[in-house]
N, C-alpha and C positions, 0 to 999 in steps of 0.2 A: 464742443463749440464749433459751429459751422462758420465757414468763411463767407460772410455776407458783405454787402456794400457798406452797411453801418459799421461793421467791424473794421473794414479797411479804412473808412473815414476816421474812425477813432484813433487807430494806429497812426494814420497820416497826420492828423492834427497834433497829437502828442509828439510825434517825431519831429514835426516842424518846429515846435517850441523847444524841444529838447536839444536839437542840433544847433539852433540859434543860441541857446543858453551856453552850450559847450563852446561854441566859437567865441562868444563874447568873453567868457571866463578865461579861455585860453589866451585871447589877445590881452586881456587885463593883466594876466600873470606871466606874460612873456618875459624871458630872461635872455640876455645877450650871451651868457656863458654856455648855452646849449643844453643845460639841464631842463628836461621837460616837466617843469613844475605844473604847468597848466593841465596836461594830461593826467599827471599823478593826482592833482587836486580833484578833477572831475570824476576820476574813477573811484577815489576814496569816498567822496561825498555820495556818489551813486551807490556804492556798496552799502553805506550806512542807511541811506534813504530807502533803497529797495527792500532791505531786510526789515526796516521799521514799517514801511508801507504795507508790505504783504502780510506781515504778522498782525498789524493793526486791523486791516480789513477782514482778516480771518477771525480775529478775536471779537470784533464788533458785529460779526455776521453780515458785513457789508461785502458780500462776495459777488457783487454785480460784475459780470464779465465786462460790462462797458467801462467801469471804473478801472479795472485791472488792465484792460487793453489801452485805454487812454493814457493813464499815468505810469503803469508798470512797464508794459511793452513799448508803447509809443514814446513817451517822454523820457523815461529812464533808459530805455534801450538805445535811444539816439544820443542821449546826454553822455553816456559812458562809451568807452571805445577800447576794446581789446586789440584791435588791429593796429591802431596808432601806437599803443603801448609796445607792441611787438616790433614795429618798424623803428621806433625811437630807440629801443634797446639795441637793435642791430647798428643803428647809426652811431650811438655812443661807443660801441665796440670798434666800429670802423675808424673812429677818431682816437682810438687807443685811450679812451677814458674808462679804464677798467673799474676803478673805485666808484665812479659815478654810475656805471652800469649796474654794479652789485647793489649799491644803495637804492637805485631806482627799481630794480626787480624785486628786491626784498621788501622795500617799502610798499610797493604796489600789491604784491601777493599777501604778505603777512599783514600789512596795514588794512587791506581789503577784507581779509578774514576777521580781524579784530574789530573793525568798524561795523561789519555785518553783524557780528555777535552783539555789539553794543546797541545797534539799532533794534535787533530782535528783543534784547532784554528791556530796552526802553518801552517798547510797545507792550510787553507783558507787565512791566512795572505800573504803567498807567492803568492797565486793566485791574491789577491787584489793589491799587489805591481806591478803585471804585467798587471793590467788593467782588470782583470776578475771580476766575481761576487762573492759575499760571504757575 
């Protein structure tokens, strides 16, 4: 896939909406106790969604690079955030919130993998219900 003006626009448009969605969800889920529930939520939702989305478009032969760039790379890429997860983990450690740090890191990594698997399986299940392979 070549880097064209259209590709850049698709990523930019998807990124615009993904970052706004992440910001709004983070504000909505803000907690006073310092636990980063907003970042955890967007990353877990993003793991589930991206696995489902990529599996779905592959199964349905909807492999348009435009769809993948807009929704997969643009929207989901800016909706989720590994860098914020990393910084917030360090901040929890700096505030001696050891248990919260462990819960956050394990929930993020293990939860992300589990939800990615469920997203993947959901896309295959829908295909199997319609008589496809999987």
